[in-house]
C-alpha positions in Angstrom: -17.1 8.5 -9.5 -16.7 12.3 -8.8 -17.7 13.3 -5.3 -19.7 16.2 -4.0 -18.3 17.3 -0.7 -20.0 19.4 2.0 -17.9 20.9 4.8 -19.9 22.0 7.8 -18.0 24.3 10.2 -18.5 27.0 12.8 -15.6 29.0 11.4 -13.7 29.3 8.2 -11.0 31.7 7.1 -11.1 34.3 5.7 -14.7 34.8 6.8 -14.4 34.0 10.6 -11.6 32.8 12.8 -10.9 32.1 16.5 -8.3 29.3 16.0 -6.8 26.6 13.8 -10.2 25.2 12.8 -10.7 28.3 10.6 -7.4 27.8 8.9 -8.1 24.1 8.2 -11.5 24.9 6.7 -10.0 27.7 4.7 -7.4 25.4 3.2 -8.7 21.8 3.0 -11.7 22.5 0.6 -9.4 24.4 -1.7 -7.0 21.5 -1.8 -9.7 18.9 -2.3 -11.5 20.7 -5.2 -8.3 20.3 -7.2 -8.6 16.5 -7.0 -9.9 14.8 -10.1 -12.1 12.6 -7.9 -13.9 15.6 -6.5 -16.7 17.3 -8.5 -17.5 20.0 -6.0 -16.5 21.3 -2.6 -19.0 23.3 -0.6 -18.5 25.0 2.7 -21.4 26.1 4.9 -20.8 28.3 8.0 -22.6 30.9 10.1 -22.8 34.4 8.9 -21.5 36.2 11.9 -21.9 40.0 12.4 -18.3 40.8 11.4 -18.4 38.3 8.5 -21.5 39.9 7.0 -20.2 43.4 7.5 -16.9 42.6 5.7 -18.0 40.1 3.0 -21.8 40.8 2.6 -21.4 43.1 -0.4 -19.5 40.3 -2.3 -22.1 37.7 -1.6 -25.3 36.8 -3.5 -28.4 36.3 -1.5 -29.9 32.9 -2.4 -33.1 32.6 -0.5 -34.6 32.6 3.0 -35.5 29.4 4.8 -37.8 28.8 7.7 -36.3 26.4 10.1 -38.0 23.2 11.3 -39.3 22.7 14.9 -38.3 23.6 17.5 -36.8 26.6 15.6 -39.8 27.2 13.4 -40.0 30.8 14.7 -36.5 31.5 13.1 -35.6 32.3 9.6 -32.1 31.8 8.1 -30.9 34.0 5.2 -28.6 32.1 2.9 -25.8 33.8 1.0 -23.3 32.4 -1.6 -19.8 33.2 -2.7 -17.5 31.3 -5.1 -13.8 31.6 -4.4 -10.9 29.5 -5.6 -13.3 26.9 -7.0 -15.0 26.4 -3.7 -18.7 27.4 -3.0 -19.2 29.1 0.3 -22.7 29.4 1.8 -23.2 31.6 4.8 -26.2 31.2 7.1 -27.3 34.5 8.6 -29.7 33.7 11.5 -30.7 37.0 13.1 -30.5 37.0 16.9 -28.1 34.0 17.0 -25.0 35.1 15.0 -25.4 38.8 14.9 -23.0 39.2 17.8 -19.5 40.5 18.5 -17.9 37.2 19.1 -18.1 33.7 17.6 -18.4 31.8 20.9 -18.6 32.3 24.6 -22.3 32.9 25.1 -24.6 31.1 27.5 -26.8 29.9 24.7 -24.1 28.5 22.4 -25.6 25.0 22.4 -28.9 26.5 21.3 -27.2 28.6 18.6 -25.4 25.7 17.1 -28.3 23.4 17.4 -30.3 25.9 15.3 -27.3 26.1 12.9 -27.4 22.3 12.6 -31.1 22.4 11.9 -30.5 25.0 9.1 -27.7 22.9 7.6 -29.9 19.9 7.3 -32.6 22.1 5.7 -29.9 23.3 3.2 -28.9 19.7 2.4 -32.6 18.8 1.7 -32.9 21.8 -0.6 -29.8 20.9 -2.4 -30.9 17.3 -2.9 -34.3 18.5 -4.2 -32.5 20.8 -6.6 -30.5 17.8 -8.0 -27.2 17.9 -6.0 -26.7 15.2 -3.5 -23.7 15.3 -1.2 -21.6 12.2 -1.1 -19.7 13.2 2.0 -20.8 15.6 4.8 -17.7 16.6 6.6 -18.4 18.0 10.1 -16.0 19.7 12.5 -15.9 19.9 16.3 -18.8 19.9 18.7 -20.7 22.7 17.1 -21.6 20.3 14.3 -21.9 17.2 16.4 -25.6 16.7 15.9 -25.4 17.1 12.1 -24.7 13.4 11.4 -27.7 12.3 13.5 -30.0 14.8 11.9 -28.8 14.0 8.4 -29.3 10.3 8.8 -32.9 10.8 10.0 -33.5 12.1 6.5 -30.9 10.4 4.3 -29.8 7.2 6.2 -27.1 6.3 3.6 -25.5 9.8 3.3 -21.9 9.4 4.6 -20.8 11.7 7.4 -17.3 12.3 8.8 -16.5 14.2 12.0 -13.1 15.8 12.5 -12.2 16.6 16.2 -9.9 19.6 16.2 -10.0 20.0 20.0 -11.6 17.4 22.2 -11.6 19.7 25.3 -14.6 21.5 23.9 -17.6 19.2 23.6 -21.0 21.0 23.9 -23.0 20.0 26.9 -26.8 20.1 27.4 -28.9 19.2 30.3 -31.2 16.2 29.6 -34.4 18.2 30.4 -33.4 20.6 27.6 -33.0 17.8 25.0 -36.6 18.0 23.6 -36.7 21.8 23.6 -33.4 21.9 21.7 -33.9 19.2 19.1 -37.4 17.7 19.2 -35.8 14.3 19.1 -37.0 11.1 21.0 -35.7 10.9 24.5 -34.7 7.3 24.0 -31.7 8.6 22.1 -30.5 9.9 25.5 -31.5 6.9 27.6 -29.8 4.5 25.1 -26.5 6.4 25.5 -26.2 7.4 21.9 -26.2 11.2 22.7 -25.2 10.9 26.3 -21.8 11.3 28.1 -22.1 10.9 31.8 -25.4 12.3 32.8 -25.6 15.0 30.1 -26.3 15.3 26.4 -23.0 15.7 24.6 -22.7 17.2 21.1 -19.2 15.8 20.5 -20.1 12.3 21.7 -23.2 12.4 19.4 -21.1 13.2 16.4 -18.7 10.4 17.2 -21.5 7.9 17.5 -23.4 8.8 14.4 -20.5 9.7 12.0 -19.5 7.0 9.6 -15.8 7.8 10.4 -14.0 10.1 12.8 -10.6 11.6 12.6 -8.5 13.9 14.7 -5.7 16.1 13.4 -2.6 14.1 14.0 -1.7 10.4 14.3 -0.1 10.8 17.8 -3.0 12.7 19.2 -5.3 9.9 17.9 -3.3 7.4 19.9 -3.4 9.7 23.0 -7.2 9.8 22.8 -7.7 6.0 22.6 -5.0 5.1 25.0 -7.1 6.5 27.9 -10.8 5.8 27.6 -11.5 8.3 30.4 -9.7 11.2 28.8 -11.7 14.4 28.3 -14.6 13.2 30.3 -14.7 9.7 28.8 -14.6 10.6 25.1 -11.9 8.0 24.6 -14.3 5.1 25.1 -16.5 6.4 22.3 -13.5 6.8 20.0 -12.3 3.3 20.8 -15.6 1.9 19.7 -15.1 3.3 16.2 -12.2 0.9 15.7 -10.3 1.5 12.5 -12.8 4.2 11.5 -11.1 6.5 13.9 -7.8 7.8 12.4 -5.3 10.7 12.7 -4.6 12.9 9.7 -2.0 15.7 10.3 -3.0 19.1 9.2 -1.3 20.9 6.4 -0.4 24.6 6.2 -1.3 27.2 3.6 1.4 27.9 1.0 -0.2 31.2 0.2 -0.4 32.9 3.6 2.8 31.5 5.2 5.7 31.9 2.9 8.8 33.9 3.8 9.4 34.5 0.1 6.0 36.1 -0.5 5.0 37.5 2.9 4.1 41.2 2.7 4.2 41.5 6.5 8.0 41.2 6.7 10.5 43.8 5.6 12.6 41.6 3.4 11.3 38.3 1.8 13.8 35.5 2.0 14.6 31.9 1.1 16.9 29.5 2.9 19.9 30.8 1.0 19.4 34.4 2.1 17.7 33.7 5.4 20.2 35.6 7.5 19.5 38.8 5.7 15.7 38.3 5.8 15.6 37.2 9.4 17.9 40.1 10.5 15.7 42.6 8.9 12.6 41.1 10.6 14.4 41.1 13.9 15.2 44.8 13.6 11.6 45.5 12.8 10.4 43.4 15.7 12.6 45.2 18.1 11.2 48.5 16.9 7.7 47.2 17.4 8.4 46.3 21.0 10.4 49.6 21.5 13.5 47.6 22.4 17.2 48.0 21.6 18.7 45.0 19.8 21.6 43.1 21.3 23.3 41.5 18.2 24.6 38.1 18.7 22.1 37.0 21.3 19.3 34.5 20.8 15.7 35.6 20.3 13.0 33.3 21.4 9.4 34.0 20.4 6.0 32.6 21.6 2.7 33.3 19.8 -0.3 31.7 21.5 -3.6 31.8 23.2 -2.9 32.2 26.9 -4.6 29.2 28.5 -3.5 26.4 30.7 -3.5 24.0 27.7 -0.7 26.0 26.1 1.6 25.6 29.0 3.1 29.0 28.9 3.5 29.1 32.7 6.5 26.8 31.9 8.2 29.8 30.3 9.6 30.6 33.8 12.2 28.0 32.9 13.7 30.4 30.4 14.2 33.3 32.8 17.6 32.6 34.3 19.0 31.1 31.1 18.0 34.3 29.2 19.6 36.5 31.8 22.9 34.6 31.6 23.1 34.7 27.8 21.5 38.1 27.3 18.8 36.7 25.1 15.2 37.8 24.8 11.8 36.2 24.8 9.0 38.0 22.9 5.4 36.8 23.7 2.4 37.7 21.6 -1.1 36.6 22.8 -4.0 37.0 25.1 -6.2 34.7 27.1 -7.6 34.0 30.5 -7.0 36.2 33.5 -4.7 33.8 35.3 -2.5 33.0 32.3 -2.1 36.6 31.3 -1.2 37.5 34.9 1.5 34.8 34.9 3.1 36.3 31.8 2.9 39.8 33.3 4.7 38.5 36.4 7.4 36.8 34.2 8.0 40.1 32.4 8.3 42.0 35.7 10.8 39.4 37.1 12.9 39.6 33.9 12.3 43.1 32.4 15.6 43.0 30.4 14.8 39.7 28.8 11.0 39.2 28.5 8.6 41.4 26.5 4.8 40.8 26.4 2.4 42.1 23.8 -1.1 41.5 25.0 -3.5 40.8 22.2 -3.2 39.5 18.6 -2.0 41.3 15.5 -1.6 39.2 12.4 1.1 41.4 10.9 3.1 41.4 14.1 2.7 37.6 14.4 4.2 37.1 10.9 7.0 39.4 11.8 7.8 37.4 15.0 7.8 34.1 13.1 10.4 35.5 10.8 12.4 37.4 13.5 13.0 34.6 16.0 15.9 32.2 16.3 13.7 29.8 18.3 9.9 29.3 18.6 8.7 28.1 22.0 5.6 25.9 22.3 5.4 24.0 25.6 1.8 22.8 25.2 0.3 20.4 27.7 -1.9 19.0 25.0 -1.9 19.9 21.3 -4.0 18.0 18.8 -2.0 19.1 15.9 -0.6 22.6 16.2 0.0 25.0 13.3 2.3 27.5 15.0 5.3 25.1 15.0 4.8 24.5 11.2 4.7 28.2 10.5 7.8 28.8 12.5 9.6 26.1 10.6 8.6 27.6 7.3 10.3 30.8 8.4 13.5 29.1 9.6 12.7 29.6 13.3 13.7 26.5 15.1 10.8 25.0 17.3 11.2 24.0 20.9 8.1 21.9 21.7 6.7 19.5 24.2 6.0 15.9 23.0 2.2 16.5 23.1 0.0 15.4 20.2 0.9 16.5 16.8 4.0 18.4 17.9 6.1 15.2 18.0 4.5 14.1 14.7 5.9 17.3 13.0 9.0 18.2 14.9 11.9 15.7 14.8 14.3 16.1 17.7 17.8 17.5 16.8 19.4 14.4 18.2 17.9 12.4 15.3 19.1 12.5 11.6 17.4 15.3 9.8 16.3 16.8 13.1 14.1 19.9 13.0 14.0 21.2 16.5 14.0 20.3 20.2 11.4 18.1 21.8 11.0 17.6 25.5 8.9 15.2 27.5 6.7 16.2 30.5 9.3 15.4 33.1 7.9 18.2 35.2 6.3 21.5 34.5 9.6 23.2 33.8 12.5 20.8 33.8 11.9 19.4 30.4 11.7 22.9 28.8 14.8 24.1 30.6 16.8 21.1 29.3 15.5 21.7 25.7 16.4 25.4 25.9 19.9 24.6 27.1 20.4 22.3 24.1 19.1 25.1 21.8 21.5 27.6 23.3 24.4 25.2 22.5 23.2 24.9 18.9 22.9 28.7 18.7 26.6 28.9 19.4 27.4 26.6 16.5 26.5 28.2 13.1 26.7 24.9 11.3 24.3 23.3 13.7 21.8 26.1 13.3 22.1 26.1 9.5 21.4 22.4 9.5 18.3 22.8 11.6 17.0 25.7 9.6 17.6 23.8 6.4 15.5 20.8 7.6 12.8 23.2 8.8 12.5 25.3 5.7 12.5 22.4 3.3 10.0 20.3 5.3 6.9 19.7 3.3 4.0 20.9 5.5 1.7 21.7 2.5 -1.8 20.3 2.3 -0.8 17.8 -0.5 -0.3 14.8 1.8 -3.2 15.6 4.2 -5.6 16.1 1.2 -4.7 12.7 -0.2 -5.3 11.0 3.2 -8.7 12.7 3.4 -9.5 11.6 -0.1 -8.7 8.0 0.8 -11.0 8.2 3.9 -13.8 9.6 1.8 -13.4 6.9 -0.9 -13.3 4.2 1.8 -16.9 5.2 2.8 -18.3 5.3 -0.7 
């Protein structure tokens, strides 16, 4: 039986992006539609202001839909685009998504409740037109109410929820529940939609989805090992039993390939990596207005600057870099405290640390190629894509043992090691030890070549992940 799949997401590359969710939703449907067991793959996502400005001329307007109560004063404009065999539908809801940013507004719960309402209206319209979705695949808290709303119309339509980051959950005061959803209050009193004393979007999705997954096997174990984690979400996940699994994300073969990357000066493979990485290093030094110091190690970090990412631990590198003459290049932006910490690090080690505030995709690709080592000291990391990108480019990862990092980076002490993994001994000791080991490897060309070989030939494509998702879908049929 061929399946019709619907992916519901608050962001999807190339249309909108704030993080890894967009990459996954850009890649996974394309991988799934190639499967013989899949008849169609459809993605539905908000039509944000920048999305409509950039892609609107390529889309075909389908129809306008009036939303159901309590959003019956709103209209959603539906647009369609087919690309790489995947159907993309964008929901333009004036007043809610015609804004500069994707998230960060005081009415985000209202916005995505309305989006969920529109998604269910879309599903009903598709069913009435003769296409019934076999799997509705929801993602993160913004779509947490979709399984509940779907099952109130089609009780046997199968829903999956993927948790990309459990730290973001979508909270709503109980007295706003009726105004937001027009659903019976006993859903709250029964605990089905409640976490603590509030309505919780993520908890609701976990409860009503037929299966739940997160984006790495190790992170799945982290979540159920402590029922109180992330406000108590672990208890809800434990209750799913074997219908909660971890599936490690893949990585696009198109966007991240040192042999085809137009953002680097000289494409390269493993055999000519030294020439390619040297050219990228020279270009990176020019971008940062620095004079290169040949023969010294280059560490790079590309990240959102938040407490989760653990970049305050980078102070552990300062004295080591000063002694060896190496450099650390940091690209990213984030909250005030985290950015301030990086500025102070740069001031303390001006000859060794350089910070580029903001994000530039071309520069990010250049740094992935230029570095000898990629530093990712996250405090928690559901999967992580940056370490996979670095490995593709032969930049050896130095990572904490959080979540998906230790699923994808095998420590250099093991056969076929791919990088350096440290435990959370303290905020800085573990990273300092890992960097010391990396510096020893840097002095041994054969050791570095072996690590780069394992990194560049590691299969991080979507092939395995897509197969695991297919098995999960088929299990629910």
